[in-house]
N, C-alpha and C positions, 0 to 999 in steps of 0.2 A: 134344761132347767124347768121344763113343763111339769106341773104338779100332777101327780096321780095318787089319789087318796091322801092329798095334802103333803106329799113327799116328792121332791124333785126326782125325775127319772134317773139322773146320774147318781144320786144318793142311794137309790134302791139298788142299783147295780154294784156300787162300791160295797155296800153292806152285805150284799149277797156274796160277792167275791171274797170278802174277809172270812166267810164261814166255810170256804172251800178248802178241803184238806190237800188237794192236788196242787195248789198254787203257792209258790214260794215268794214271789215278788209281784206286787200289784201296782200297776202304773195307770194314771189317768193322763192321756195325751189329748190336749185341747188347745184351741186358739182363743177360747173364751175366758177372760180373767175371773168371771164369777164361778165358772166350773172349777178352775184351778184353786181358787180360794176355798171352795167347798172341800176339795180333795185334801187340802192342807189340814183340815180338822182331824184327819185320821193319821195316827203316828206310823202305821204300817204302809201307807199309800204314798207313792212318789208322784208328784205332779210334774209334768213335762209340757212346756209351752210349745205348741205346734206352729211352725212358720206359716205365714199366710199363703205361700205358694203350695203348701200341702193341705190347705183347708178350703179349697174351692169345691164347687158342686161336682166337678168332674175329676177330682183328685183320686187316683187309685188307692185302695186300702193298703196295698203292699208298701207304698211310699211312706205312710206314717208309721207302719210297723217297723220298717228298716230304720227310720229316724229314731224311734223309741229304743231299739237295740243299740244304736250308736250312742245315744245319750246315757243309757245304762252303763255301757262300757267306760264312758268318761268318769262316771261316779265311782268306779272301782267295784261295783257289785258283780256277783257271779254271772258269767255269760250263760244265758238260758239255752237249754237243749231242746225245749219245747216252748212254743209260743201259743198262747190262747187268746183269742179275741172275743170279748163280750160287748155286745152292743146295747146301749141304754134304751133302744127302741124295742127291746124284748124284755119287758119288766117282770114277766111272770116266770122267768127262768129260776130254777132252784139250785142250790149248791150241789145236790146229788147229780143234777144233769151235767154240770161241769166236771165233777169228779169222775163220773162214769165215762164221759167222752175221753178224758185224758187216759183213764185206765184202758179203754178200748184201743186207743192209739198205741200205748206201750205194749199191751199184751198181744196185739195182732201183728206187730212188726211193720205196720203200714207207715206211710209217710204223712198221712193226714186223717183227721176224723171230724165229722160234723154232726150236728143234730138235724133231724128231719121229722116231718109229720106226714101222715097218710093223706094223699090227695083226695079232696072231696069228689064225689061222683060227677057233679056238674062241671068240674074242671078237667075231666079226663080228655085226652087228645081227641078221642073219637066223638066227643060231644062239642068240640070247638067249632065255631062258625065264623064266616066273614061276610061282609056286605058288599055287593056291587049295586050302588044306588040303594034300593030297598029290597033287592033280591037276596035271599038267604042261601048261602052256599057252604059246603063243607070246607074247613080250613086245611086239613091234611088228608083225610080219608072219608069215604062215604060211610055214614053211620049205619046204613043198611037197616033202617027201621029203628025204633026206640029200643035201646039196649038196657036191660035190667042190670042192677048193680052186680048181681052174681055172675053176669056175663063179661064183666070188665076186669082187667088185671089189676092187682094191687100196685099202685104207683105212689111214689113218695117225692116230696119236695123239701129242699133246705128251708128251715124255718127262721134262720137268722140268729138263733139263740147262742150257739157255741161253735166256734171254729178253732180247731187245734191242729198244729202242724209242727213237724220236726224242723230243727234249725236248718237242715240241709235243703228243705223245700223253700224256706224263706230266703235263704241265700241265693237260691236259683231264680228268685224274682216272682215266686208264686206263693199263694196261701193254700191252695188245694192242689195236691200232687196227683200223680197218675194212679197211685194206690190209695184210695180214700175209703174209709169205713164210715158207717152211719149208726148213730144212736137214735132210736125212734122215741120221740116225745109225744105225749097226748095232745090232742087238738086244743084242749082248754089251757095249756101252758105255752102254746105256740103262737100267741098273738105278736105280730110284728107291726108296730105303730108307724104307719106311713101317712095316715090322714085322720080327719076328725072322727070318722066312723070307727076306725080301729081303736082310737083312744076311748071312745064311749063304750065300746065292747070290752076293753080291758077294765074299765071302771065297773061295768056290770059283773064281770067275772070276779073282781076283788070283793064286791059286795056279796056275791053268792058264796064266796069262800069265808065270809065273816069279817072281812076287813072293810071298814067304811070307805066309801068313795068320796071324791071331792064334792063338796056341797055346791049346788047351783044357786 
């Protein structure tokens, strides 16, 4: 329910999902009554109350996904062949990111597809260090001097925006299968809000794109 540009994060995700051509059924699964009440404002959105035991800090995502599928089955809706997870902490995701990820999954014949972004140079494994007291040591490998960007391989990391998986993978107890394909998203749409700095960066990007941010 955190406001970004004056709009709750969950509302941003719902309204983005409603614009996706690839999604037939849109569900909001939450243990928060305020979130569920907001979801009920949209006729195409199905609110599902999440049990407390599936809403702890350590609850695996696969558990609430399977709970969602079970609740959909009870309602008589069509059983999904593909499940897409959209996280409200990725508020800059666009409908085309979702549609292209689902298209990639279908066309590739893979069992899962996710969005990724290119890893920054400073986060390359060769650049990572650890501390023993105040002594700086290599984490995985010796850097062998300062490596320029062109000397480092192109690496990618999941950005949290879109996860798509076939029903077979979900039924096996996983979200990401053995054959996973990647849709590359630009860094400016790959903000994953985990702390206050991420939040303020998302506000900055919204303002830069012409959308007013939350007034201080």
